[in-house]
C-alpha positions as CSV (number, residue, x, y, z in Angstrom):
1,M,15.6,-43.5,16.3
2,A,15.8,-39.9,15.4
3,T,15.8,-38.8,11.8
4,Q,17.8,-35.9,10.4
5,K,15.8,-32.9,9.4
6,R,16.1,-32.2,5.7
7,P,15.0,-29.2,3.8
8,S,12.6,-29.8,1.0
9,V,15.0,-28.0,-1.4
10,P,18.7,-28.7,-1.3
11,R,20.6,-25.8,0.2
12,K,23.0,-23.9,-2.0
13,S,26.5,-23.1,-0.7
14,L,27.0,-19.4,-0.2
15,P,29.1,-18.9,-3.3
16,D,26.2,-20.4,-5.4
17,Q,23.5,-18.0,-3.9
18,K,23.0,-15.0,-6.2
19,P,20.1,-12.9,-5.0
20,W,20.1,-10.8,-8.1
21,E,19.2,-14.0,-10.1
22,D,15.9,-14.4,-8.4
23,E,13.3,-15.5,-11.0
24,V,10.5,-13.4,-9.5
25,L,12.6,-10.3,-9.3
26,L,13.8,-10.9,-12.9
27,E,10.2,-11.0,-14.0
28,V,9.4,-7.8,-12.1
29,Y,12.5,-6.0,-13.6
30,T,11.5,-7.2,-17.1
31,A,7.9,-5.9,-16.7
32,R,9.1,-2.6,-15.3
33,D,11.7,-2.1,-18.0
34,A,9.0,-2.9,-20.7
35,Y,6.7,-0.3,-19.2
36,A,9.4,2.3,-19.1
37,A,10.4,1.5,-22.7
38,E,6.8,1.9,-23.8
39,H,7.0,5.5,-22.5
40,G,10.4,6.2,-23.8
41,Y,11.9,6.1,-20.3
42,D,10.5,9.6,-19.9
43,L,9.5,10.1,-16.2
44,D,7.0,12.8,-17.0
45,R,5.2,10.5,-19.4
46,I,5.3,7.6,-16.9
47,Y,4.0,9.8,-14.2
48,A,1.2,11.1,-16.4
49,D,0.2,7.6,-17.4
50,L,0.1,6.4,-13.8
51,K,-2.0,9.3,-12.7
52,H,-4.4,8.7,-15.7
53,R,-4.7,5.0,-14.7
54,E,-5.3,6.0,-11.1
55,A,-8.0,8.4,-12.1
56,N,-9.7,5.8,-14.3
57,S,-9.5,3.0,-11.7
58,R,-12.5,1.6,-9.9
59,L,-10.4,1.2,-6.8
60,C,-11.4,3.5,-4.0
61,R,-9.2,5.2,-1.4
62,A,-10.1,5.4,2.2
63,N,-10.9,8.9,3.4
64,E,-10.1,7.9,7.0
65,G,-7.4,9.4,8.9
66,P,-5.0,7.6,11.0
67,L,-6.3,5.7,14.0
68,A,-6.4,7.4,17.4
69,R,-3.7,6.2,19.9
70,A,-5.1,3.9,22.6
């Protein structure tokens, strides 16, 4: 006897799907807006802060060029 395949989460009908209400995206948008507000929505200040963070980061960039074609 074959069983029906059921998704683990009930499907929403198309009118119920709202991609702009994704919980993860809302969290990202909230964090991004808070960061921008912290710098007065000034792109020059945001850029300077990001460059400062990059300069003080322990992360290393690879100095390698692109791979050669095979």
